[in-house]
TORKOL-4160 file (C-alpha; in steps of 0.2 Angstrom, whole numbers, padded with zeros to 4 digits, m for minus):
353
<pt num="1" X="0000" Y="0000" Z="0000"/>
<pt num="2" X="0006" Y="0017" Z="m0004"/>
<pt num="3" X="0004" Y="0030" Z="0009"/>
<pt num="4" X="0000" Y="0047" Z="0002"/>
<pt num="5" X="0005" Y="0063" Z="0011"/>
<pt num="6" X="m0006" Y="0078" Z="0008"/>
<pt num="7" X="m0001" Y="0095" Z="0015"/>
<pt num="8" X="m0016" Y="0105" Z="0021"/>
<pt num="9" X="m0017" Y="0123" Z="0027"/>
<pt num="10" X="m0029" Y="0127" Z="0042"/>
<pt num="11" X="m0032" Y="0144" Z="0035"/>
<pt num="12" X="m0036" Y="0139" Z="0018"/>
<pt num="13" X="m0041" Y="0121" Z="0018"/>
<pt num="14" X="m0040" Y="0111" Z="0001"/>
<pt num="15" X="m0058" Y="0104" Z="0000"/>
<pt num="16" X="m0053" Y="0091" Z="m0013"/>
<pt num="17" X="m0040" Y="0084" Z="m0002"/>
<pt num="18" X="m0052" Y="0084" Z="0013"/>
<pt num="19" X="m0065" Y="0075" Z="0002"/>
<pt num="20" X="m0052" Y="0062" Z="m0004"/>
<pt num="21" X="m0048" Y="0059" Z="0015"/>
<pt num="22" X="m0066" Y="0058" Z="0020"/>
<pt num="23" X="m0070" Y="0046" Z="0006"/>
<pt num="24" X="m0056" Y="0034" Z="0012"/>
<pt num="25" X="m0064" Y="0035" Z="0030"/>
<pt num="26" X="m0082" Y="0032" Z="0023"/>
<pt num="27" X="m0075" Y="0017" Z="0013"/>
<pt num="28" X="m0067" Y="0008" Z="0028"/>
<pt num="29" X="m0049" Y="0015" Z="0026"/>
<pt num="30" X="m0037" Y="0024" Z="0037"/>
<pt num="31" X="m0032" Y="0042" Z="0037"/>
<pt num="32" X="m0019" Y="0050" Z="0049"/>
<pt num="33" X="m0024" Y="0068" Z="0054"/>
<pt num="34" X="m0018" Y="0082" Z="0066"/>
<pt num="35" X="m0028" Y="0086" Z="0082"/>
<pt num="36" X="m0023" Y="0099" Z="0094"/>
<pt num="37" X="m0015" Y="0086" Z="0105"/>
<pt num="38" X="m0006" Y="0073" Z="0094"/>
<pt num="39" X="m0009" Y="0066" Z="0077"/>
<pt num="40" X="m0023" Y="0053" Z="0076"/>
<pt num="41" X="m0025" Y="0037" Z="0066"/>
<pt num="42" X="m0043" Y="0038" Z="0060"/>
<pt num="43" X="m0056" Y="0026" Z="0054"/>
<pt num="44" X="m0075" Y="0025" Z="0054"/>
<pt num="45" X="m0080" Y="0022" Z="0072"/>
<pt num="46" X="m0095" Y="0012" Z="0068"/>
<pt num="47" X="m0086" Y="0000" Z="0056"/>
<pt num="48" X="m0080" Y="m0015" Z="0065"/>
<pt num="49" X="m0068" Y="m0019" Z="0051"/>
<pt num="50" X="m0060" Y="m0001" Z="0051"/>
<pt num="51" X="m0057" Y="m0003" Z="0070"/>
<pt num="52" X="m0048" Y="m0020" Z="0066"/>
<pt num="53" X="m0037" Y="m0011" Z="0053"/>
<pt num="54" X="m0032" Y="0002" Z="0066"/>
<pt num="55" X="m0026" Y="m0011" Z="0078"/>
<pt num="56" X="m0017" Y="m0020" Z="0064"/>
<pt num="57" X="m0009" Y="m0004" Z="0057"/>
<pt num="58" X="m0002" Y="0001" Z="0074"/>
<pt num="59" X="0002" Y="m0017" Z="0081"/>
<pt num="60" X="m0010" Y="m0012" Z="0095"/>
<pt num="61" X="m0018" Y="m0025" Z="0107"/>
<pt num="62" X="m0037" Y="m0026" Z="0103"/>
<pt num="63" X="m0042" Y="m0024" Z="0121"/>
<pt num="64" X="m0035" Y="m0006" Z="0121"/>
<pt num="65" X="m0050" Y="0005" Z="0118"/>
<pt num="66" X="m0050" Y="0018" Z="0104"/>
<pt num="67" X="m0057" Y="0036" Z="0106"/>
<pt num="68" X="m0071" Y="0041" Z="0096"/>
<pt num="69" X="m0069" Y="0059" Z="0089"/>
<pt num="70" X="m0085" Y="0070" Z="0085"/>
<pt num="71" X="m0088" Y="0087" Z="0078"/>
<pt num="72" X="m0105" Y="0091" Z="0087"/>
<pt num="73" X="m0110" Y="0089" Z="0105"/>
<pt num="74" X="m0127" Y="0081" Z="0099"/>
<pt num="75" X="m0117" Y="0066" Z="0094"/>
<pt num="76" X="m0116" Y="0061" Z="0113"/>
<pt num="77" X="m0134" Y="0055" Z="0113"/>
<pt num="78" X="m0130" Y="0044" Z="0098"/>
<pt num="79" X="m0114" Y="0036" Z="0104"/>
<pt num="80" X="m0119" Y="0035" Z="0123"/>
<pt num="81" X="m0133" Y="0031" Z="0135"/>
<pt num="82" X="m0137" Y="0036" Z="0153"/>
<pt num="83" X="m0127" Y="0052" Z="0150"/>
<pt num="84" X="m0124" Y="0061" Z="0167"/>
<pt num="85" X="m0127" Y="0080" Z="0168"/>
<pt num="86" X="m0109" Y="0082" Z="0172"/>
<pt num="87" X="m0105" Y="0076" Z="0154"/>
<pt num="88" X="m0114" Y="0091" Z="0147"/>
<pt num="89" X="m0106" Y="0103" Z="0160"/>
<pt num="90" X="m0089" Y="0097" Z="0154"/>
<pt num="91" X="m0093" Y="0098" Z="0136"/>
<pt num="92" X="m0099" Y="0116" Z="0138"/>
<pt num="93" X="m0083" Y="0121" Z="0147"/>
<pt num="94" X="m0070" Y="0111" Z="0138"/>
<pt num="95" X="m0076" Y="0106" Z="0121"/>
<pt num="96" X="m0070" Y="0108" Z="0108"/>
<pt num="97" X="m0054" Y="0104" Z="0116"/>
<pt num="98" X="m0042" Y="0091" Z="0124"/>
<pt num="99" X="m0054" Y="0082" Z="0135"/>
<pt num="100" X="m0060" Y="0064" Z="0133"/>
<pt num="101" X="m0075" Y="0057" Z="0142"/>
<pt num="102" X="m0079" Y="0039" Z="0146"/>
<pt num="103" X="m0098" Y="0035" Z="0145"/>
<pt num="104" X="m0109" Y="0020" Z="0144"/>
<pt num="105" X="m0109" Y="0016" Z="0125"/>
<pt num="106" X="m0125" Y="0014" Z="0114"/>
<pt num="107" X="m0128" Y="m0001" Z="0104"/>
<pt num="108" X="m0123" Y="0009" Z="0088"/>
<pt num="109" X="m0104" Y="0008" Z="0094"/>
<pt num="110" X="m0096" Y="m0009" Z="0090"/>
<pt num="111" X="m0086" Y="m0017" Z="0104"/>
<pt num="112" X="m0072" Y="m0018" Z="0092"/>
<pt num="113" X="m0070" Y="0001" Z="0094"/>
<pt num="114" X="m0072" Y="0000" Z="0113"/>
<pt num="115" X="m0059" Y="m0014" Z="0116"/>
<pt num="116" X="m0073" Y="m0026" Z="0120"/>
<pt num="117" X="m0080" Y="m0014" Z="0134"/>
<pt num="118" X="m0098" Y="m0008" Z="0137"/>
<pt num="119" X="m0091" Y="0010" Z="0138"/>
<pt num="120" X="m0085" Y="0022" Z="0125"/>
<pt num="121" X="m0072" Y="0036" Z="0125"/>
<pt num="122" X="m0078" Y="0052" Z="0116"/>
<pt num="123" X="m0069" Y="0068" Z="0112"/>
<pt num="124" X="m0073" Y="0084" Z="0102"/>
<pt num="125" X="m0056" Y="0090" Z="0095"/>
<pt num="126" X="m0053" Y="0109" Z="0092"/>
<pt num="127" X="m0041" Y="0107" Z="0078"/>
<pt num="128" X="m0050" Y="0114" Z="0062"/>
<pt num="129" X="m0043" Y="0100" Z="0051"/>
<pt num="130" X="m0049" Y="0086" Z="0062"/>
<pt num="131" X="m0066" Y="0095" Z="0063"/>
<pt num="132" X="m0067" Y="0097" Z="0044"/>
<pt num="133" X="m0063" Y="0079" Z="0041"/>
<pt num="134" X="m0076" Y="0072" Z="0053"/>
<pt num="135" X="m0089" Y="0084" Z="0046"/>
<pt num="136" X="m0084" Y="0080" Z="0028"/>
<pt num="137" X="m0084" Y="0061" Z="0031"/>
<pt num="138" X="m0101" Y="0061" Z="0039"/>
<pt num="139" X="m0093" Y="0048" Z="0051"/>
<pt num="140" X="m0088" Y="0048" Z="0069"/>
<pt num="141" X="m0070" Y="0044" Z="0068"/>
<pt num="142" X="m0061" Y="0032" Z="0080"/>
<pt num="143" X="m0043" Y="0038" Z="0082"/>
<pt num="144" X="m0029" Y="0033" Z="0093"/>
<pt num="145" X="m0012" Y="0042" Z="0092"/>
<pt num="146" X="m0005" Y="0039" Z="0074"/>
<pt num="147" X="0011" Y="0029" Z="0080"/>
<pt num="148" X="0016" Y="0011" Z="0081"/>
<pt num="149" X="0010" Y="0004" Z="0097"/>
<pt num="150" X="0022" Y="0008" Z="0112"/>
<pt num="151" X="0032" Y="0021" Z="0102"/>
<pt num="152" X="0032" Y="0040" Z="0107"/>
<pt num="153" X="0016" Y="0048" Z="0100"/>
<pt num="154" X="0017" Y="0058" Z="0084"/>
<pt num="155" X="0017" Y="0077" Z="0084"/>
<pt num="156" X="0021" Y="0080" Z="0066"/>
<pt num="157" X="0017" Y="0071" Z="0049"/>
<pt num="158" X="0035" Y="0065" Z="0047"/>
<pt num="159" X="0034" Y="0055" Z="0063"/>
<pt num="160" X="0018" Y="0047" Z="0057"/>
<pt num="161" X="0026" Y="0042" Z="0040"/>
<pt num="162" X="0041" Y="0035" Z="0050"/>
<pt num="163" X="0029" Y="0023" Z="0059"/>
<pt num="164" X="0015" Y="0019" Z="0047"/>
<pt num="165" X="0021" Y="0021" Z="0030"/>
<pt num="166" X="0014" Y="0008" Z="0019"/>
<pt num="167" X="0001" Y="0003" Z="0032"/>
<pt num="168" X="m0012" Y="0017" Z="0029"/>
<pt num="169" X="m0019" Y="0026" Z="0014"/>
<pt num="170" X="m0016" Y="0044" Z="0018"/>
<pt num="171" X="m0008" Y="0057" Z="0030"/>
<pt num="172" X="m0015" Y="0074" Z="0031"/>
<pt num="173" X="0000" Y="0085" Z="0035"/>
<pt num="174" X="m0006" Y="0100" Z="0045"/>
<pt num="175" X="0012" Y="0104" Z="0052"/>
<pt num="176" X="0016" Y="0102" Z="0071"/>
<pt num="177" X="0002" Y="0100" Z="0083"/>
<pt num="178" X="m0001" Y="0113" Z="0097"/>
<pt num="179" X="m0001" Y="0104" Z="0113"/>
<pt num="180" X="0010" Y="0088" Z="0110"/>
<pt num="181" X="0002" Y="0077" Z="0124"/>
<pt num="182" X="m0014" Y="0067" Z="0122"/>
<pt num="183" X="m0030" Y="0072" Z="0130"/>
<pt num="184" X="m0036" Y="0071" Z="0148"/>
<pt num="185" X="m0047" Y="0056" Z="0150"/>
<pt num="186" X="m0061" Y="0056" Z="0163"/>
<pt num="187" X="m0072" Y="0042" Z="0167"/>
<pt num="188" X="m0090" Y="0048" Z="0170"/>
<pt num="189" X="m0098" Y="0030" Z="0173"/>
<pt num="190" X="m0092" Y="0030" Z="0191"/>
<pt num="191" X="m0101" Y="0038" Z="0206"/>
<pt num="192" X="m0087" Y="0050" Z="0208"/>
<pt num="193" X="m0078" Y="0054" Z="0191"/>
<pt num="194" X="m0061" Y="0047" Z="0189"/>
<pt num="195" X="m0046" Y="0054" Z="0179"/>
<pt num="196" X="m0039" Y="0039" Z="0169"/>
<pt num="197" X="m0026" Y="0049" Z="0160"/>
<pt num="198" X="m0019" Y="0066" Z="0165"/>
<pt num="199" X="m0018" Y="0079" Z="0151"/>
<pt num="200" X="m0019" Y="0098" Z="0147"/>
<pt num="201" X="m0036" Y="0099" Z="0156"/>
<pt num="202" X="m0031" Y="0098" Z="0174"/>
<pt num="203" X="m0039" Y="0090" Z="0190"/>
<pt num="204" X="m0042" Y="0107" Z="0197"/>
<pt num="205" X="m0051" Y="0113" Z="0181"/>
<pt num="206" X="m0062" Y="0098" Z="0181"/>
<pt num="207" X="m0066" Y="0100" Z="0199"/>
<pt num="208" X="m0070" Y="0118" Z="0197"/>
<pt num="209" X="m0083" Y="0113" Z="0184"/>
<pt num="210" X="m0091" Y="0097" Z="0191"/>
<pt num="211" X="m0085" Y="0095" Z="0209"/>
<pt num="212" X="m0075" Y="0081" Z="0217"/>
<pt num="213" X="m0064" Y="0071" Z="0205"/>
<pt num="214" X="m0053" Y="0056" Z="0209"/>
<pt num="215" X="m0037" Y="0051" Z="0201"/>
<pt num="216" X="m0035" Y="0032" Z="0196"/>
<pt num="217" X="m0022" Y="0024" Z="0206"/>
<pt num="218" X="m0014" Y="0016" Z="0190"/>
<pt num="219" X="m0008" Y="0034" Z="0185"/>
<pt num="220" X="m0002" Y="0039" Z="0202"/>
<pt num="221" X="0017" Y="0039" Z="0205"/>
<pt num="222" X="0021" Y="0023" Z="0213"/>
<pt num="223" X="0040" Y="0023" Z="0214"/>
<pt num="224" X="0048" Y="0011" Z="0201"/>
<pt num="225" X="0032" Y="0000" Z="0200"/>
<pt num="226" X="0021" Y="0002" Z="0185"/>
<pt num="227" X="0003" Y="m0003" Z="0189"/>
<pt num="228" X="m0007" Y="m0011" Z="0174"/>
<pt num="229" X="m0026" Y="m0014" Z="0177"/>
<pt num="230" X="m0033" Y="m0031" Z="0172"/>
<pt num="231" X="m0046" Y="m0021" Z="0161"/>
<pt num="232" X="m0041" Y="m0004" Z="0154"/>
<pt num="233" X="m0056" Y="0008" Z="0152"/>
<pt num="234" X="m0045" Y="0021" Z="0143"/>
<pt num="235" X="m0030" Y="0021" Z="0131"/>
<pt num="236" X="m0013" Y="0020" Z="0139"/>
<pt num="237" X="m0018" Y="0011" Z="0155"/>
<pt num="238" X="m0013" Y="m0007" Z="0152"/>
<pt num="239" X="0002" Y="m0007" Z="0141"/>
<pt num="240" X="0019" Y="0002" Z="0140"/>
<pt num="241" X="0018" Y="0018" Z="0130"/>
<pt num="242" X="0029" Y="0031" Z="0122"/>
<pt num="243" X="0045" Y="0022" Z="0124"/>
<pt num="244" X="0061" Y="0027" Z="0114"/>
<pt num="245" X="0073" Y="0014" Z="0107"/>
<pt num="246" X="0086" Y="0019" Z="0119"/>
<pt num="247" X="0086" Y="0015" Z="0138"/>
<pt num="248" X="0078" Y="0031" Z="0146"/>
<pt num="249" X="0081" Y="0035" Z="0165"/>
<pt num="250" X="0073" Y="0049" Z="0174"/>
<pt num="251" X="0083" Y="0058" Z="0188"/>
<pt num="252" X="0074" Y="0067" Z="0202"/>
<pt num="253" X="0081" Y="0078" Z="0216"/>
<pt num="254" X="0089" Y="0095" Z="0219"/>
<pt num="255" X="0095" Y="0102" Z="0203"/>
<pt num="256" X="0114" Y="0103" Z="0206"/>
<pt num="257" X="0114" Y="0085" Z="0213"/>
<pt num="258" X="0104" Y="0079" Z="0197"/>
<pt num="259" X="0116" Y="0087" Z="0185"/>
<pt num="260" X="0131" Y="0080" Z="0195"/>
<pt num="261" X="0123" Y="0062" Z="0194"/>
<pt num="262" X="0119" Y="0063" Z="0176"/>
<pt num="263" X="0136" Y="0070" Z="0171"/>
<pt num="264" X="0144" Y="0055" Z="0180"/>
<pt num="265" X="0132" Y="0043" Z="0170"/>
<pt num="266" X="0137" Y="0052" Z="0154"/>
<pt num="267" X="0155" Y="0049" Z="0157"/>
<pt num="268" X="0152" Y="0031" Z="0162"/>
<pt num="269" X="0142" Y="0026" Z="0147"/>
<pt num="270" X="0153" Y="0036" Z="0134"/>
<pt num="271" X="0169" Y="0028" Z="0141"/>
<pt num="272" X="0161" Y="0012" Z="0136"/>
<pt num="273" X="0158" Y="0018" Z="0119"/>
<pt num="274" X="0139" Y="0021" Z="0120"/>
<pt num="275" X="0129" Y="0035" Z="0112"/>
<pt num="276" X="0121" Y="0045" Z="0126"/>
<pt num="277" X="0107" Y="0058" Z="0125"/>
<pt num="278" X="0102" Y="0070" Z="0139"/>
<pt num="279" X="0085" Y="0079" Z="0141"/>
<pt num="280" X="0089" Y="0095" Z="0149"/>
<pt num="281" X="0080" Y="0112" Z="0151"/>
<pt num="282" X="0085" Y="0129" Z="0145"/>
<pt num="283" X="0091" Y="0133" Z="0162"/>
<pt num="284" X="0103" Y="0118" Z="0163"/>
<pt num="285" X="0108" Y="0113" Z="0145"/>
<pt num="286" X="0125" Y="0121" Z="0147"/>
<pt num="287" X="0129" Y="0111" Z="0163"/>
<pt num="288" X="0131" Y="0094" Z="0155"/>
<pt num="289" X="0148" Y="0088" Z="0149"/>
<pt num="290" X="0147" Y="0076" Z="0134"/>
<pt num="291" X="0133" Y="0067" Z="0126"/>
<pt num="292" X="0119" Y="0074" Z="0115"/>
<pt num="293" X="0111" Y="0087" Z="0125"/>
<pt num="294" X="0093" Y="0093" Z="0120"/>
<pt num="295" X="0083" Y="0107" Z="0129"/>
<pt num="296" X="0065" Y="0102" Z="0131"/>
<pt num="297" X="0061" Y="0120" Z="0135"/>
<pt num="298" X="0061" Y="0132" Z="0150"/>
<pt num="299" X="0055" Y="0126" Z="0167"/>
<pt num="300" X="0044" Y="0141" Z="0167"/>
<pt num="301" X="0035" Y="0136" Z="0151"/>
<pt num="302" X="0026" Y="0119" Z="0154"/>
<pt num="303" X="0017" Y="0121" Z="0138"/>
<pt num="304" X="0034" Y="0121" Z="0128"/>
<pt num="305" X="0040" Y="0105" Z="0138"/>
<pt num="306" X="0024" Y="0096" Z="0134"/>
<pt num="307" X="0025" Y="0101" Z="0116"/>
<pt num="308" X="0043" Y="0095" Z="0114"/>
<pt num="309" X="0043" Y="0079" Z="0124"/>
<pt num="310" X="0039" Y="0066" Z="0110"/>
<pt num="311" X="0048" Y="0076" Z="0097"/>
<pt num="312" X="0064" Y="0074" Z="0108"/>
<pt num="313" X="0062" Y="0056" Z="0111"/>
<pt num="314" X="0060" Y="0053" Z="0093"/>
<pt num="315" X="0075" Y="0064" Z="0089"/>
<pt num="316" X="0086" Y="0053" Z="0100"/>
<pt num="317" X="0080" Y="0038" Z="0091"/>
<pt num="318" X="0086" Y="0045" Z="0074"/>
<pt num="319" X="0103" Y="0049" Z="0083"/>
<pt num="320" X="0104" Y="0031" Z="0089"/>
<pt num="321" X="0105" Y="0035" Z="0107"/>
<pt num="322" X="0108" Y="0020" Z="0117"/>
<pt num="323" X="0105" Y="0028" Z="0134"/>
<pt num="324" X="0094" Y="0044" Z="0138"/>
<pt num="325" X="0095" Y="0053" Z="0154"/>
<pt num="326" X="0082" Y="0065" Z="0159"/>
<pt num="327" X="0079" Y="0078" Z="0172"/>
<pt num="328" X="0062" Y="0076" Z="0181"/>
<pt num="329" X="0048" Y="0089" Z="0181"/>
<pt num="330" X="0035" Y="0096" Z="0193"/>
<pt num="331" X="0020" Y="0086" Z="0196"/>
<pt num="332" X="0010" Y="0103" Z="0197"/>
<pt num="333" X="m0003" Y="0107" Z="0184"/>
<pt num="334" X="0003" Y="0102" Z="0167"/>
<pt num="335" X="0018" Y="0094" Z="0175"/>
<pt num="336" X="0007" Y="0079" Z="0181"/>
<pt num="337" X="0004" Y="0075" Z="0163"/>
<pt num="338" X="0022" Y="0077" Z="0157"/>
<pt num="339" X="0028" Y="0066" Z="0171"/>
<pt num="340" X="0015" Y="0053" Z="0167"/>
<pt num="341" X="0021" Y="0051" Z="0149"/>
<pt num="342" X="0040" Y="0053" Z="0154"/>
<pt num="343" X="0039" Y="0039" Z="0167"/>
<pt num="344" X="0029" Y="0028" Z="0156"/>
<pt num="345" X="0042" Y="0031" Z="0142"/>
<pt num="346" X="0056" Y="0026" Z="0155"/>
<pt num="347" X="0047" Y="0010" Z="0161"/>
<pt num="348" X="0046" Y="0019" Z="0178"/>
<pt num="349" X="0065" Y="0019" Z="0179"/>
<pt num="350" X="0067" Y="0034" Z="0190"/>
<pt num="351" X="0083" Y="0038" Z="0201"/>
<pt num="352" X="0080" Y="0048" Z="0216"/>
<pt num="353" X="0096" Y="0058" Z="0219"/>
């Protein structure tokens, strides 16, 4: 299969290109497209065979549920049943945007899309290309991140092509995404809503909207132990994600001590002939001796750190880094989502200095 890459401009969208992409979706094929969070790999959410193709293209376990993308809030009543008032409150506040809601699914959603579950994950993306594709196709689009399963998520079309070339029909290239981390996922089927994946919409923002919200223990920091649930109600809960090819270790502690420890590890690995990468910040990038040092952004700009994380992990893959050492980041606000992704990418290999 030839994967066609079509550049598309948000400010002047090519309607012919959109129609071709929409036709692929309607006919059961797959199209990768940008959202405000990461690139998604889209197929018709109500087509069981399209869902199967998504799993096959990614090499993704079939019990890992897909997120259904919509372009109108009225779609909630089509895709879900027993919808709580809190869903409409959240939709009013955060949609279109980087928030996914878990609801009880309607009979119109095949279990191949939901990973065999009786719940469905629904999101209304804000990216105009995503919205236009959904509307033009006339379909609800099931779309996990457009990467090979377990690899860092894709934030530009080149990364999608790297992972999925020859496996899908088309990539809509809208340039780099805005946020760079996947959406926040909240489960509204529980008595008290539960965050299943942290993201750009924070726990505090959710609580300001609907009251008390819990955080699933599977995404809480638990030292070096990674907790996988028997049944995953949301993407990213049951399997390792975001991993680069090199061995990633995260160092946490007082800044000077972390720098000293990482410099020692750089020297040790380079002396043995290994290629070493370092994820630093603008404030510390000149403090490291040797290795391939990359700044993820300023510690005062969490949005920049989030936007650059997957890009840097993929850059180190292209540089054949065998070991990657990273500073840790605050768990506050967006930092919670950043550390969730970074620790998963490291297989929870964290060193407390």
